C-alpha positions as CSV (number, residue, x, y, z in Angstrom):
1,M,101.4,88.8,-91.8
2,E,98.6,90.8,-93.3
3,E,95.8,89.0,-91.4
4,Q,97.8,89.5,-88.2
5,R,98.2,93.2,-89.0
6,V,94.5,93.7,-89.5
7,Q,93.6,91.8,-86.3
8,Y,96.0,93.8,-84.1
9,I,94.9,97.1,-85.6
10,D,91.2,96.3,-85.0
11,A,92.1,95.3,-81.4
12,M,94.0,98.6,-81.1
13,R,90.9,100.5,-82.3
14,G,88.8,98.8,-79.6
15,F,91.5,99.6,-77.0
16,T,91.4,103.3,-78.0
17,M,87.6,103.3,-77.8
18,L,87.9,101.9,-74.3
19,L,90.3,104.7,-73.3
20,V,87.8,107.4,-74.7
21,V,85.1,106.0,-72.4
22,L,87.6,105.9,-69.6
23,G,88.4,109.6,-70.2
24,H,84.8,110.6,-70.2
25,L,84.3,108.7,-66.9
26,V,87.2,110.5,-65.4
27,N,85.5,113.9,-66.4
28,G,82.4,112.8,-64.6
29,V,83.9,111.9,-61.2
30,S,86.2,113.7,-58.7
31,V,89.7,112.3,-59.4
32,E,92.9,114.2,-59.3
33,L,95.0,114.0,-62.5
34,Y,98.6,114.7,-62.2
35,P,101.8,113.5,-64.0
36,F,103.0,109.9,-63.3
37,N,99.3,108.9,-63.0
38,F,98.0,106.2,-65.3
39,L,94.8,108.2,-66.1
40,Y,96.9,111.3,-66.9
41,L,99.1,109.3,-69.2
42,T,96.3,107.8,-71.2
43,R,94.9,111.4,-71.8
44,L,98.1,112.3,-73.7
45,F,97.6,109.8,-76.5
46,R,94.0,108.6,-76.6
47,M,92.7,111.2,-79.0
48,P,95.8,111.3,-81.2
49,L,95.8,107.6,-81.5
50,F,92.1,107.5,-82.4
51,F,92.6,110.0,-85.2
52,T,95.8,108.2,-86.3
53,I,93.9,104.9,-86.7
54,S,91.1,106.8,-88.5
55,G,93.6,108.3,-90.9
56,F,95.3,104.9,-91.4
57,F,92.0,103.3,-92.4
58,S,90.9,106.2,-94.6
59,Y,94.0,105.8,-97.0
60,K,93.2,104.0,-100.2
61,L,94.5,104.2,-103.7
62,Y,91.4,105.5,-105.4
63,N,91.1,106.0,-109.1
64,W,89.2,109.2,-108.5
65,N,86.4,110.3,-110.7
66,G,83.5,112.7,-109.9
67,Q,81.0,110.0,-109.3
68,E,83.2,108.0,-107.0
69,Y,84.1,111.2,-105.1
70,V,80.5,112.2,-104.5
71,S,79.5,108.6,-103.7
72,L,82.2,108.3,-101.0
73,L,81.3,111.7,-99.4
74,L,77.6,110.6,-99.3
75,K,78.6,107.3,-97.7
76,K,80.6,109.1,-95.0
77,S,77.7,111.5,-94.4
78,R,75.4,108.5,-93.8
79,V,77.9,106.8,-91.6
80,Q,79.3,109.7,-89.6
81,L,77.0,112.7,-89.9
82,I,73.5,111.5,-89.7
83,P,73.9,109.2,-86.6
84,T,75.8,112.0,-84.7
85,I,73.1,114.6,-85.5
86,F,70.4,112.1,-84.3
87,F,72.1,111.1,-81.0
88,F,73.4,114.6,-80.3
89,G,69.9,116.0,-80.8
90,L,68.4,113.2,-78.6
91,Y,71.0,114.0,-75.9
92,L,70.2,117.6,-75.9
93,L,66.4,117.0,-75.8
94,L,66.4,114.4,-73.0
95,F,69.1,115.7,-70.7
96,L,70.0,119.3,-71.4
97,Q,66.9,120.9,-72.8
98,S,69.1,123.5,-74.5
99,V,70.9,124.0,-77.8
100,D,73.7,126.0,-76.1
101,P,76.2,123.0,-76.4
102,L,75.8,123.2,-80.1
103,F,77.7,126.5,-80.1
104,T,80.6,125.2,-78.1
105,G,83.7,123.4,-79.5
106,V,83.2,120.2,-77.6
107,K,79.4,119.8,-78.2
108,S,78.9,117.9,-75.0
109,G,81.5,115.3,-76.3
110,F,79.9,114.7,-79.7
111,W,82.5,116.9,-81.5
112,F,84.7,113.8,-82.3
113,T,82.5,112.3,-85.0
114,L,81.7,115.7,-86.5
115,V,85.3,116.6,-86.7
116,L,86.2,113.2,-88.1
117,F,83.6,113.7,-90.9
118,A,85.2,117.1,-91.7
119,F,88.6,115.3,-91.9
120,F,87.3,112.8,-94.3
121,V,85.7,115.6,-96.5
122,F,88.9,117.7,-96.4
123,Y,91.3,114.8,-97.1
124,Y,89.2,113.2,-99.9
125,T,88.7,116.6,-101.6
126,L,92.4,117.3,-101.4
127,S,93.2,113.7,-102.8
128,F,90.7,114.2,-105.6
129,I,92.1,117.6,-106.6
130,A,95.7,116.3,-106.4
131,Q,95.0,113.4,-108.7
132,K,93.0,115.5,-111.2
133,I,95.8,118.1,-111.6
134,G,98.5,115.4,-111.7
135,V,100.3,116.0,-108.3
136,K,102.8,113.1,-107.7
137,S,102.2,110.9,-104.8
138,N,105.2,112.1,-102.6
139,W,104.4,115.7,-103.3
140,A,100.8,115.2,-102.3
141,S,102.2,113.9,-99.0
142,V,104.3,117.0,-98.6
143,I,101.3,119.2,-99.3
144,L,99.2,117.3,-96.8
145,I,101.9,117.6,-94.0
146,A,102.3,121.3,-94.8
147,L,98.5,121.9,-94.5
148,A,98.4,120.0,-91.3
149,I,101.2,122.1,-89.8
150,L,99.7,125.4,-91.1
151,L,96.3,124.6,-89.5
152,Y,97.9,124.0,-86.2
153,V,100.2,126.8,-86.2
154,F,97.7,129.4,-87.3
155,K,94.6,128.1,-85.5
156,S,94.4,131.3,-83.4
157,N,94.5,133.4,-86.6
158,I,91.7,131.3,-88.0
159,K,89.6,132.0,-85.0
160,L,90.2,135.8,-85.4
161,L,89.3,135.4,-89.1
162,V,86.0,133.6,-88.8
163,G,84.9,134.8,-85.3
164,D,84.2,133.0,-82.1
165,M,80.7,131.8,-83.0
166,V,81.8,130.0,-86.3
167,Y,85.0,128.8,-84.8
168,N,83.1,127.0,-81.9
169,L,80.1,125.9,-84.1
170,L,82.5,124.1,-86.5
171,S,84.8,122.9,-83.7
172,L,87.7,124.4,-85.6
173,S,90.0,124.3,-82.6
174,N,89.9,120.5,-82.5
175,F,89.9,120.3,-86.3
176,C,93.2,122.4,-86.4
177,T,94.7,120.5,-83.5
178,Y,94.0,116.9,-84.5
179,F,94.2,117.0,-88.3
180,Q,97.9,116.4,-88.0
181,F,97.3,113.0,-86.4
182,F,94.8,112.1,-89.1
183,V,97.5,112.9,-91.6
184,Y,100.0,110.9,-89.5
185,G,97.8,107.8,-89.8
186,V,97.4,108.3,-93.6
187,L,101.1,108.4,-94.0
188,L,101.8,105.4,-91.7
189,R,99.5,103.5,-94.1
190,K,100.9,105.0,-97.2
191,Y,104.4,104.3,-96.3
192,K,103.8,101.2,-94.2
193,S,106.7,99.1,-95.7
194,Q,109.2,101.8,-94.5
195,V,107.5,102.2,-91.2
196,E,107.7,98.5,-90.6
197,V,111.5,98.5,-91.4
198,M,111.9,101.3,-88.8
199,L,109.8,99.4,-86.2
200,N,111.8,96.3,-86.7
201,N,115.1,98.1,-86.0
202,R,116.0,97.5,-82.4
203,Y,117.8,100.8,-82.1
204,F,114.7,102.7,-83.3
205,S,112.5,100.8,-80.9
206,A,114.7,101.6,-78.0
207,L,114.8,105.3,-79.0
208,L,111.0,105.3,-79.4
209,V,110.6,104.2,-75.8
210,L,113.2,106.6,-74.4
211,F,111.9,109.7,-76.3
212,S,108.2,108.8,-75.4
213,F,108.8,108.8,-71.7
214,G,111.8,111.3,-71.8
215,L,109.5,113.9,-73.3
216,Y,106.8,113.0,-70.7
217,F,109.2,113.6,-67.8
218,L,110.7,116.7,-69.4
219,S,107.3,118.4,-70.0
220,D,106.3,117.7,-66.4
221,I,109.6,119.3,-65.1
222,T,109.0,122.3,-67.4
223,F,105.4,122.6,-66.1
224,K,106.4,122.4,-62.5
225,F,109.1,125.1,-62.8
226,H,106.9,127.3,-64.8
227,L,109.3,127.5,-67.8
228,G,106.5,128.3,-70.3
229,L,103.0,126.8,-70.7
230,R,103.1,127.2,-74.4
231,F,106.3,125.1,-74.6
232,V,104.7,122.5,-72.4
233,F,101.7,122.4,-74.7
234,E,103.8,121.9,-77.8
235,M,105.7,119.1,-76.0
236,R,102.3,117.4,-75.2
237,V,101.6,117.4,-79.0
238,L,104.9,115.9,-79.7
239,E,104.3,113.3,-77.0
240,G,101.2,112.3,-78.8
241,Y,103.2,111.3,-81.8
242,F,105.7,109.3,-79.9
243,L,103.2,107.6,-77.6
244,T,100.9,106.8,-80.5
245,L,103.7,105.1,-82.3
246,L,104.7,103.3,-79.1
247,V,101.2,101.9,-78.7
248,I,101.2,100.8,-82.4
249,Q,104.5,99.1,-81.8
250,F,103.2,97.4,-78.6
251,F,100.2,95.9,-80.4
252,R,102.3,94.9,-83.3
253,K,104.9,93.3,-81.1
254,Y,102.4,91.3,-79.1
255,H,99.8,90.7,-81.8
256,D,99.5,87.1,-80.7
257,S,97.8,88.3,-77.6
258,F,95.2,90.3,-79.6
259,E,94.1,87.6,-82.1
260,K,90.5,86.2,-82.1
261,S,91.7,83.0,-80.5
262,M,92.4,85.0,-77.3
263,L,89.5,86.4,-75.1
264,L,91.1,89.8,-74.8
265,G,91.7,89.8,-78.6
266,R,88.0,88.9,-79.4
267,F,86.6,91.5,-77.0
268,L,88.9,94.4,-78.3
269,Q,88.4,93.4,-81.9
270,Y,84.7,93.2,-81.6
271,L,84.7,96.6,-79.9
272,G,86.9,97.9,-82.6
273,T,84.2,97.1,-85.3
274,R,81.6,98.9,-83.2
275,T,83.5,102.1,-82.2
276,L,80.8,104.4,-83.7
277,D,78.0,102.7,-81.9
278,V,79.8,102.7,-78.5
279,Y,81.0,106.4,-79.0
280,L,77.4,107.6,-79.6
281,L,75.7,105.5,-76.9
282,H,78.2,105.7,-74.1
283,F,77.2,109.3,-73.2
284,F,73.8,108.1,-72.3
285,V,75.1,105.0,-70.3
286,I,77.5,107.1,-68.3
287,L,74.7,109.3,-67.1
288,A,73.1,106.3,-65.4
289,L,76.2,105.8,-63.1
290,R,75.9,106.9,-59.5
291,T,78.9,109.2,-59.4
292,K,78.2,110.4,-55.9
293,E,78.9,106.9,-54.5
294,I,82.0,106.6,-56.8
295,N,83.4,109.9,-55.5
296,A,82.8,108.8,-51.9
297,Y,84.7,105.6,-52.5
298,F,87.6,107.4,-54.1
299,A,87.7,109.8,-51.1
300,A,87.9,106.9,-48.7
301,Y,90.6,105.2,-50.9
302,P,92.8,108.0,-52.4
303,S,95.0,105.6,-54.3
304,P,95.6,106.4,-58.0
305,I,96.1,102.7,-58.7
306,I,92.8,101.9,-57.1
307,H,91.1,104.8,-59.0
308,F,92.6,103.6,-62.3
309,V,91.5,99.9,-61.8
310,V,87.9,100.9,-60.7
311,L,87.4,103.3,-63.6
312,L,88.9,100.9,-66.1
313,L,86.4,98.2,-64.8
314,L,83.6,100.7,-65.1
315,S,84.6,101.5,-68.6
316,V,84.4,97.8,-69.5
317,V,80.9,97.7,-68.0
318,V,79.8,100.9,-69.9
319,V,81.2,99.5,-73.2
320,T,79.4,96.2,-72.6
321,F,76.1,97.9,-72.0
322,C,76.6,100.0,-75.1
323,L,77.3,96.8,-77.2
324,I,74.2,95.3,-75.9
325,I,72.1,98.3,-76.7
326,S,73.8,98.4,-80.1
327,N,72.8,94.9,-80.9
328,I,69.3,95.4,-79.8
329,I,69.0,98.5,-82.1
330,R,70.6,96.5,-85.0
331,T,67.9,93.8,-84.9
332,S,66.1,96.5,-87.1
333,D,67.7,96.8,-90.5
334,F,66.2,100.2,-90.8
335,L,67.6,101.5,-87.6
336,K,70.9,99.9,-88.2
337,Y,71.2,101.6,-91.5
338,Y,70.2,105.1,-90.4
339,L,71.5,105.2,-86.9
340,F,74.8,103.5,-87.4
341,G,75.2,103.7,-91.2
342,R,75.5,99.9,-91.7
343,K,73.7,97.8,-94.2
């Protein structure tokens, strides 16, 4: 059902945001990451899944004209770019007192929304041009896939071409790595009828599970026996595709659990509608945590399951505080419009 589909995708977007917060919490504490660890596994698909969902929601059958194209880009600038510049600038001013992170690829974690904005600009520009010159729909998909592959394969050449400073300033490493997953989401939406047929096939579903975890184990074995780091890295990218589709299949299969009538569904869907707010605010909230005490607790209880549960609960706490702060800010229509891009 269409309503069910929208509900579980919103819940999945909230779930992915929770994993992003979890990942940043892991970065801030002393916890060992190794294969066959829950925290390690989530790292393999959280960003691919987030960009896939972003691509999924970005696909629409626009009747492109110059005015609509410019209007859409201005809207994305207001929603993605202006809030990120404000909160990133505030973060640098309050906590780092330096502009050095601006010239790094990760930008203290704020790279995501900047790169996502670049994806929107790139994708909408390509779509606008393709429609204007009369490129047929399927050929437009082929061109999009080809560009995503070329960006990934030749990202080191792009770095040599533009130089380190521009490469890091524009976060081109992340752009070239993750654009393929944005395209993946666009195509999943564009060909959703065909995708649903595949996901309904029991043999395909079985192969999806086997390939997802088979690649996971194979890449770990390859890494342990030093059979080629480059090969392992490429397998990690491939795992991103399979694990992302597996998560989609999981939420699709158990969509009843993620409806608004369920507590978990209400929470994840609400979080899914506030992903920008939480993403921009969670960096500030995480800094308030007492990581020294958390590290001491983890040293006393060196269990990966305990680490995962504790950090997951802390992620929920961080997200909850972010939502409270977001709602306080949103009491001002002016701040809601300029800080979160919402009317």
